[in-house]
N, C-alpha and C positions, 0 to 999 in steps of 0.2 A: 504494500500500500504506500502511495506517496503522501505528501503532507496534506493535500486537499482531501484525499480519501479518509485519512485518519481524522482530520478535523470534522468532516461531515458525519463520520460514525460517532465521534464523541458528542457532537451536538444532538444527534438523533437519540442517543442514550439519555442525555439530559432532558430532552423534550419529552421522553417517555417516562420521566420521573425517576430514573435510575440514579442511585448514589454510587459515584465512582471513586476509586482510589488507585494509587500505584505504589510499588515498592522499588527500591534500587539498591544495588550493591556498591554504588558510588565508585566505580572504576571507569577508566577512560571510555571504553566502548559502550557502557551502559548509560552515560549521560546524554547521549543523543535522544533517547526517549524522553528524558526530563526536559531537554531544550525544546523539543517539539511540543510538549504539553505546556511549557511556559509561553509559547506563542499562541496557544489555543485558549487556555484558561488557567491562570496562576492559582486559582483557589482550589483546584483539585488536590486533595491531601496526598502527601508523599510520606511513606513510612520507611524508616531504617530499622531493619531487624538487628538491633544492637546486641550481639551475642555476649559482649563483654570481653571478647578476644580479638576485636578488630585492631588493625594497625592504627597507631596515632595519626599517621598520615591520611588514612581514610576518613577519620573523624574531622580532621582539618579540611580536607577536600570537600566533604559534605557541607560543612559550615560556610565555606567560601561560595559554593554554588547557591546556597540559600540566600546569602547576602547579595551576591551579584545579580541573581535572576529574580529576586523577590518571591521565592518559593516558600511554601509552608511544609517544612520537613519535621517529622516527629519521630522520636525513638520509641521502639517497642522492645521491651526486655523480657527475658524468660522468667517464668514463675519459680523454676527450680534454681536455687542459688548454686554458685560454683562449688561451694563446699560439699554439696550433695551430689555433684556430677562426677561420681567415682564408681569404679567397679567393685566387685567383691574383695579384690586385693588392695583396694585403696588407690588405684591408679586413676588419674583423670581420664574421662571418657574420650577426649579427643585423641588420646594415644592408644587406648585399648578397644574402643567401640565407637568409631567416628560417626556411624549412622545414628546411633542412639544420641550422641552429642548433638548432631544436627537436629534430631527430633525435638529435643528439649529446647534448643536455642533458636530454631527457625520454624519448624512445623507447628508446634503448639502455639507459639505467639501468632502465627499466621492464621490459625483456625479462629482466633478471636476476631481478627480483622474481617475474615470472610463472613462471619456471622453478623457483622454490623453494616456491610455494604452489599450492593447489587452487582457491581462490575469491577473486576480486578484488571486494570490495564497493565499488561506485562510485556516486557521487551525481549522475550526469548526469540532466538533465531534457529532455523532449521540447520544451518551450517555449524552449529556449536557442538552437537553430538548426535549419535544415532537415535537416542530417545526423543530428542526435540524434532528430529527430521520427520517423525510420524505425527506431529501435532497439526491442528487446524487453526485457522484464524480465530474462530469463536467456538468454545466448548463449554459444557456445563461443569461446574465445580461444586464443592461442598456447600451445604446450607442454601442451595438454590442460587448461588452466585455464578455469574458468567465470567469465564476467563477470556479476555480479549487480547489477542496477540497481533497487533498491527504491523510489527516489524519482522514477522515470521519469515518472509521471503527475502529480507535484506541480506546482503553478503558482507563479509568483513571489509571488502573494498568500498562498498557503499557507505559503511559506517565511517571509515576514515576519510572518505571524500566529503562527507557532511561535516565532520570535525574540522577539516581544512577550510571548507567554504565559510563556516561561521566562526572560525578561529577560536574554537572552544578550548577551555582549560584541559590539561592532562593530569591524571593522577600523579602525585609527586614521586611515586615509586616506579613509574613506567620508564623514565630515563635510566633507571638502575637495572633494567632488564626484566622487570616483572610484567607479565602480559595478562594474567588473570589472577585477581587478588581477592582472597577470601579472609579467613581468620589467620592471625599471625602465627599460632603454633603449627599450622598445617601447610601454609603457603610457602612455596620456594620458587626460585627462578627456574623456568622450564629449560630442559635440554632440547636440542634441535629436533629430535625425533618425536617429541611429545605433542599430543593434541593440546589445544589452548587451555582447556579447563582441567586437565590432569594435574597441573601445577598447583591447583588450589587444595589438593589432597595428595601431596607428593608421596609417591611410593605406595599408595593405598588402593590402587585399581578402582578408583571412585571418581565420578565426574558429576554427580548430582547430590544435593543436600536433602532431598526429600520433598521439596516444594512442588516439583514437577513429575514425580513418580513415587510410588509407595516403596519405602525402604525398610520401615520398622513396623512390626505388628504391635498395635496398641495394647 
């Protein structure tokens, strides 16, 4: 979808009385969706799933975007405190059970958002991994919420062409070689043979946090 198509879809949802929100991981490639929304309606709430493990640079970047673009960005934090996010041997879950860690820090907080809104505007793309390649532009989600994926057909080149056209800010860690940035304990700089998202869970054979596919049985 191009800008006008996204704009028209957003306006149609709003005219239908739908309550919209979006989320962001606040890395370079994900801010295109935020910039597009800022051109359409700055009042659409944006949520940061603040796991408590994010890089300080990510928090700094998020705050800069909010100030520069006049966006409403709110943190959502997990109900389960870090001190309880441990396995039976006392190891923190990000090291021993990363799927469960993501469940506590991302999936559960997201469930609360989905129960409060009608449309989740989501910037996932087909070219990011095999799971996302099977997605459609609009699909039903939990609690009767609609998942709207307006950038599903965008490519990595389209993302960076947009960034160049509008001279958008880049995540402070990108010049250091980080291309996909998640939580600090798990993210590493990618090796040349790795897919983009593998670096967010380095060495774990994991490319999803559970927001876009079921990873943990409740």
